[in-house]
ZAMARGU-4260 file (C-alpha; in steps of 0.2 Angstrom, whole numbers, plus 5000, padded with zeros to 4 digits):
<rodrens>
0) 5037/5101/4983 | 5035/5085/4993 | 5047/5077/4982 | 5060/5091/4986 | 5056/5090/5006
5) 5060/5071/5005 | 5075/5074/4994 | 5082/5086/5006 | 5077/5079/5022 | 5062/5090/5025
10) 5049/5076/5025 | 5047/5058/5023 | 5039/5052/5037 | 5041/5052/5057 | 5058/5048/5064
15) 5049/5044/5080 | 5049/5026/5085 | 5032/5017/5090 | 5030/5017/5109 | 5032/5001/5117
20) 5025/4995/5135 | 5036/4997/5150 | 5041/4981/5160 | 5044/4979/5179 | 5058/4969/5185
25) 5064/4968/5203 | 5056/4984/5208 | 5063/4993/5193 | 5053/5000/5178 | 5061/4996/5161
30) 5057/5007/5146 | 5065/4999/5130 | 5070/5015/5119 | 5081/5008/5104 | 5090/5021/5095
35) 5088/5024/5076 | 5108/5021/5070 | 5106/5023/5050 | 5097/5008/5045 | 5098/4999/5062
40) 5093/5000/5079 | 5104/5003/5094 | 5102/4994/5110 | 5095/5007/5123 | 5084/5007/5138
45) 5078/5018/5153 | 5078/5011/5169 | 5068/5019/5183 | 5065/5016/5202 | 5058/5027/5216
50) 5071/5028/5230 | 5067/5038/5246 | 5051/5046/5236 | 5062/5051/5222 | 5062/5043/5205
55) 5080/5040/5198 | 5082/5037/5180 | 5095/5030/5171 | 5097/5029/5151 | 5108/5013/5145
60) 5114/5012/5128 | 5125/4999/5120 | 5135/4997/5104 | 5125/4982/5098 | 5114/4985/5083
65) 5099/4975/5077 | 5090/4976/5061 | 5072/4978/5067 | 5064/4989/5080 | 5054/4975/5089
70) 5070/4964/5090 | 5080/4979/5097 | 5066/4981/5111 | 5067/4963/5116 | 5087/4964/5116
75) 5085/4980/5125 | 5074/4974/5140 | 5086/4959/5141 | 5101/4970/5144 | 5092/4981/5156
80) 5086/4965/5166 | 5105/4959/5166 | 5110/4977/5172 | 5099/4978/5185 | 5102/4961/5192
85) 5120/4965/5191 | 5122/4982/5198 | 5106/4986/5206 | 5105/5003/5212 | 5122/5008/5210
90) 5117/5012/5192 | 5110/5029/5198 | 5127/5035/5206
</rodrens>
């Protein structure tokens, strides 16, 4: 039965990527969250900052894809840092 589950998508392992540590950059908390896209990983990150007592959150996703999860995490953090440096709090509008 396990063979049939794997064959038809009912099993075969977890699709949840491993968790990665957050990073703080200029008062923002950056969470690398690459998105599985077929056999590759699409660059993605959640950017958060507390403003006036409220935590604001923005999810950034890019078209760039990489082969490994670790490479995608590193690239996601780099892109998130650039976005914060270029746009600051305007990303929450």
